[in-house]
C-alpha positions as CSV (number, residue, x, y, z in Angstrom):
1,X,-16.9,25.1,-8.5
2,X,-16.1,23.9,-5.0
3,X,-13.5,25.5,-2.7
4,X,-10.2,23.8,-2.3
5,X,-9.9,21.5,0.6
6,X,-8.3,23.2,3.6
7,X,-5.4,21.2,4.9
8,X,-4.8,21.4,8.7
9,X,-1.7,23.4,9.9
10,X,-0.4,20.5,12.0
11,X,2.4,18.9,10.0
12,X,1.6,15.5,11.5
13,X,-2.0,15.6,10.5
14,X,-3.1,13.7,7.5
15,X,-5.2,15.5,4.9
16,X,-6.6,12.2,3.9
17,X,-8.5,12.0,7.1
18,X,-10.5,14.9,5.8
19,X,-11.3,13.6,2.3
20,X,-11.3,9.8,2.5
21,X,-14.0,7.7,4.0
22,X,-12.8,6.3,7.3
23,X,-14.3,2.9,6.5
24,X,-12.4,2.8,3.2
25,X,-9.2,3.7,5.0
26,X,-9.7,0.9,7.5
27,X,-10.3,-1.7,4.6
28,X,-7.1,-0.4,2.9
29,X,-5.2,-0.7,6.2
30,X,-6.4,-4.3,6.7
31,X,-5.5,-5.2,3.2
32,X,-2.0,-3.9,3.6
33,X,-1.6,-5.7,6.9
34,X,-2.8,-8.9,5.3
35,X,-0.4,-8.4,2.5
36,X,2.5,-7.8,4.9
37,X,1.5,-10.9,6.9
38,X,1.5,-13.0,3.8
39,X,4.9,-11.8,2.7
40,X,6.3,-12.4,6.1
41,X,4.9,-15.9,6.2
42,X,6.3,-16.7,2.7
43,X,9.8,-15.4,3.5
44,X,9.7,-17.4,6.8
45,X,8.7,-20.5,5.0
46,X,11.4,-20.1,2.3
47,X,14.0,-19.6,5.1
48,X,12.8,-22.6,7.1
49,X,12.7,-24.8,4.0
50,X,16.3,-23.8,3.2
51,X,15.6,-21.9,0.0
52,X,16.5,-18.5,1.5
53,X,19.6,-17.7,3.4
54,X,19.6,-14.6,5.6
55,X,22.7,-13.2,7.2
56,X,21.1,-10.4,9.2
57,X,18.0,-8.7,10.3
58,X,19.0,-5.9,8.0
59,X,19.0,-8.3,5.0
60,X,15.6,-9.6,6.0
61,X,14.1,-6.1,6.1
62,X,15.6,-5.2,2.8
63,X,14.2,-8.4,1.2
64,X,10.9,-7.9,2.8
65,X,10.7,-4.3,1.6
66,X,11.7,-5.3,-1.9
67,X,9.0,-8.0,-2.1
68,X,6.3,-5.6,-0.9
69,X,7.5,-3.0,-3.4
70,X,7.5,-5.5,-6.2
71,X,4.0,-6.6,-5.3
72,X,2.5,-3.2,-4.8
73,X,4.2,-2.0,-8.0
74,X,2.2,-4.4,-10.2
75,X,-1.2,-4.2,-11.7
76,X,-2.2,-7.3,-9.8
77,X,-1.0,-5.8,-6.5
78,X,-3.0,-2.6,-6.9
79,X,-6.0,-4.7,-8.1
80,X,-5.8,-6.7,-4.9
81,X,-5.9,-3.5,-2.8
82,X,-8.8,-2.1,-4.9
83,X,-10.8,-5.3,-4.5
84,X,-10.1,-5.4,-0.7
85,X,-11.5,-1.9,-0.5
86,X,-14.7,-2.9,-2.4
87,X,-13.7,-1.9,-5.9
88,X,-13.1,-5.0,-7.9
89,X,-11.2,-3.9,-11.0
90,X,-9.5,-6.1,-13.6
91,X,-5.7,-5.8,-13.3
92,X,-5.6,-4.7,-17.0
93,X,-7.6,-1.6,-16.0
94,X,-5.2,-0.5,-13.2
95,X,-3.2,2.7,-13.9
96,X,0.2,2.3,-12.3
97,X,1.5,5.8,-13.3
98,X,-1.4,7.8,-11.9
99,X,-0.4,11.4,-11.6
100,X,-0.9,13.2,-8.3
101,X,-2.9,16.4,-8.7
102,X,-1.8,18.7,-5.9
103,X,-4.0,21.8,-5.3
104,X,-2.2,25.0,-4.7
105,X,-3.3,26.7,-1.5
106,X,-3.7,30.5,-1.4
């Protein structure tokens, strides 16, 4: 049995830097940035075409966040991220309610 992963004491340090392949993290970061850019372009197009009325920057950010949440909360959204990271998975095989398994440090 392997020892638990030691998490750094710095509260700003990410434990994922210790356990996740840096290349995978970079592919995930790029996929997320591409998704953000796509959502931004679509909202901009809807506003420019007169299909979306925005009264404030706050409203734009709220809509933008909702659209991202709605996308990332779907099997297709997670399948997109998995494929972008090199793991093509059918959307039907995506587990949306994956449990986080925290290790207790002693």
